[in-house]
KOLKOLVO-880421 format. One record per residue (C-alpha): residue number from 1; x, y, z; residue in one letter. Coordinates in steps of 0.25 Angstrom, whole numbers, plus 5000, padded with zeros to 4 digits. Example, Ala and Ser with C-alpha at 12.3 -4.5 7.8 and 13.67 -1.06 7.14 Angstrom:
<recs>
+-----+------+-------+------+---------+
! num ! east ! north !   up ! residuo !
+-----+------+-------+------+---------+
!   1 ! 5049 !  4982 ! 5031 !       a !
!   2 ! 5055 !  4996 ! 5029 !       s !
+-----+------+-------+------+---------+
</recs>
This chain:
<recs>
+-----+------+-------+------+---------+
! num ! east ! north !   up ! residuo !
+-----+------+-------+------+---------+
!   1 ! 4957 !  5015 ! 5008 !       m !
!   2 ! 4957 !  5027 ! 5013 !       t !
!   3 ! 4971 !  5033 ! 5016 !       r !
!   4 ! 4973 !  5042 ! 5026 !       r !
!   5 ! 4983 !  5054 ! 5025 !       r !
!   6 ! 4992 !  5063 ! 5035 !       v !
!   7 ! 5001 !  5073 ! 5032 !       s !
!   8 ! 5016 !  5070 ! 5036 !       v !
!   9 ! 5015 !  5081 ! 5047 !       a !
!  10 ! 5002 !  5073 ! 5052 !       e !
!  11 ! 5011 !  5059 ! 5051 !       a !
!  12 ! 5022 !  5064 ! 5058 !       k !
!  13 ! 5013 !  5069 ! 5070 !       n !
!  14 ! 5005 !  5056 ! 5070 !       h !
!  15 ! 5015 !  5045 ! 5066 !       l !
!  16 ! 5012 !  5035 ! 5077 !       p !
!  17 ! 4996 !  5037 ! 5076 !       s !
!  18 ! 5000 !  5036 ! 5061 !       l !
!  19 ! 5006 !  5023 ! 5062 !       i !
!  20 ! 4996 !  5018 ! 5070 !       h !
!  21 ! 4985 !  5021 ! 5062 !       e !
!  22 ! 4992 !  5013 ! 5049 !       v !
!  23 ! 4996 !  5002 ! 5058 !       e !
!  24 ! 4984 !  4994 ! 5058 !       g !
!  25 ! 4978 !  4999 ! 5045 !       s !
!  26 ! 4982 !  4995 ! 5031 !       r !
!  27 ! 4977 !  5010 ! 5026 !       t !
!  28 ! 4990 !  5019 ! 5022 !       p !
!  29 ! 4991 !  5033 ! 5029 !       l !
!  30 ! 4997 !  5044 ! 5018 !       e !
!  31 ! 5006 !  5053 ! 5023 !       i !
!  32 ! 5007 !  5068 ! 5015 !       t !
!  33 ! 5013 !  5079 ! 5014 !       r !
!  34 ! 5005 !  5092 ! 5007 !       r !
!  35 ! 4995 !  5080 ! 5003 !       g !
!  36 ! 5003 !  5071 ! 4996 !       k !
!  37 ! 5005 !  5057 ! 5001 !       t !
!  38 ! 5020 !  5056 ! 5005 !       v !
!  39 ! 5021 !  5043 ! 5012 !       a !
!  40 ! 5011 !  5033 ! 5017 !       v !
!  41 ! 5010 !  5026 ! 5031 !       l !
!  42 ! 5005 !  5011 ! 5032 !       v !
!  43 ! 5007 !  4999 ! 5042 !       s !
!  44 ! 5018 !  4991 ! 5043 !       a !
!  45 ! 5009 !  4978 ! 5037 !       a !
!  46 ! 5004 !  4986 ! 5025 !       t !
!  47 ! 5019 !  4990 ! 5021 !       y !
!  48 ! 5021 !  4976 ! 5024 !       d !
!  49 ! 5011 !  4971 ! 5015 !       r !
!  50 ! 5014 !  4983 ! 5004 !       a !
!  51 ! 5029 !  4979 ! 5004 !       s !
!  52 ! 5029 !  4964 ! 5002 !       r !
!  53 ! 5029 !  4961 ! 4986 !       p !
!  54 ! 5023 !  4948 ! 4989 !       e !
!  55 ! 5010 !  4954 ! 4994 !       g !
!  56 ! 5006 !  4958 ! 4979 !       l !
!  57 ! 5005 !  4944 ! 4977 !       v !
!  58 ! 4999 !  4939 ! 4990 !       a !
!  59 ! 4989 !  4950 ! 4987 !       g !
!  60 ! 4985 !  4945 ! 4974 !       l !
!  61 ! 4986 !  4931 ! 4978 !       a !
!  62 ! 4973 !  4935 ! 4988 !       r !
!  63 ! 4967 !  4940 ! 4977 !       i !
!  64 ! 4968 !  4929 ! 4969 !       r !
!  65 ! 4964 !  4920 ! 4980 !       a !
!  66 ! 4951 !  4929 ! 4983 !       k !
!  67 ! 4946 !  4933 ! 4968 !       y !
!  68 ! 4952 !  4919 ! 4961 !       g !
!  69 ! 4960 !  4929 ! 4949 !       s !
!  70 ! 4973 !  4932 ! 4947 !       d !
!  71 ! 4967 !  4946 ! 4940 !       f !
!  72 ! 4976 !  4944 ! 4928 !       g !
!  73 ! 4990 !  4943 ! 4935 !       f !
!  74 ! 5000 !  4931 ! 4932 !       t !
!  75 ! 5009 !  4926 ! 4942 !       a !
!  76 ! 5020 !  4931 ! 4934 !       e !
!  77 ! 5014 !  4945 ! 4935 !       e !
!  78 ! 5012 !  4944 ! 4951 !       v !
!  79 ! 5026 !  4941 ! 4953 !       r !
!  80 ! 5032 !  4953 ! 4943 !       s !
!  81 ! 5023 !  4963 ! 4952 !       l !
!  82 ! 5026 !  4957 ! 4966 !       r !
!  83 ! 5040 !  4958 ! 4960 !       d !
!  84 ! 5039 !  4973 ! 4957 !       g !
!  85 ! 5032 !  4978 ! 4969 !       v !
!  86 ! 5039 !  4985 ! 4981 !       s !
!  87 ! 5034 !  4991 ! 4993 !       a !
!  88 ! 5038 !  5005 ! 4986 !       r !
!  89 ! 5029 !  5002 ! 4975 !       d !
!  90 ! 5017 !  4999 ! 4983 !       f !
!  91 ! 5005 !  5008 ! 4982 !       a !
!  92 ! 4993 !  5006 ! 4994 !       f !
!  93 ! 4983 !  5010 ! 4982 !       d !
!  94 ! 4983 !  5015 ! 4969 !       a !
!  95 ! 4975 !  5026 ! 4962 !       e !
!  96 ! 4969 !  5024 ! 4949 !       p !
!  97 ! 4980 !  5023 ! 4939 !       g !
!  98 ! 4990 !  5015 ! 4946 !       g !
!  99 ! 4996 !  5028 ! 4954 !       k !
! 100 ! 4999 !  5025 ! 4969 !       a !
! 101 ! 4990 !  5031 ! 4979 !       g !
! 102 ! 4996 !  5043 ! 4986 !       g !
! 103 ! 5008 !  5044 ! 4977 !       r !
+-----+------+-------+------+---------+
</recs>
């Protein structure tokens, strides 16, 4: 997924068009200050999916249905993961080694 990046100044000057841009997209827009990501603009639909803990369980269920495997997760492990996830912990992608991108 290619992310678009804009500066805080550009975001301030073009906020309505940037909102329109992410509205129909699943691609987040990174807002940067001095080259470092300080915020991410996403559509409401993307945020809603990310902030629902049951989204993890539903996603695993779709993977199991498609590939016929549990990938080694027990039902209890899935529940414990689901119960520990919050929107603040969510990362749209991760770098190798488990670090969330853009942080």
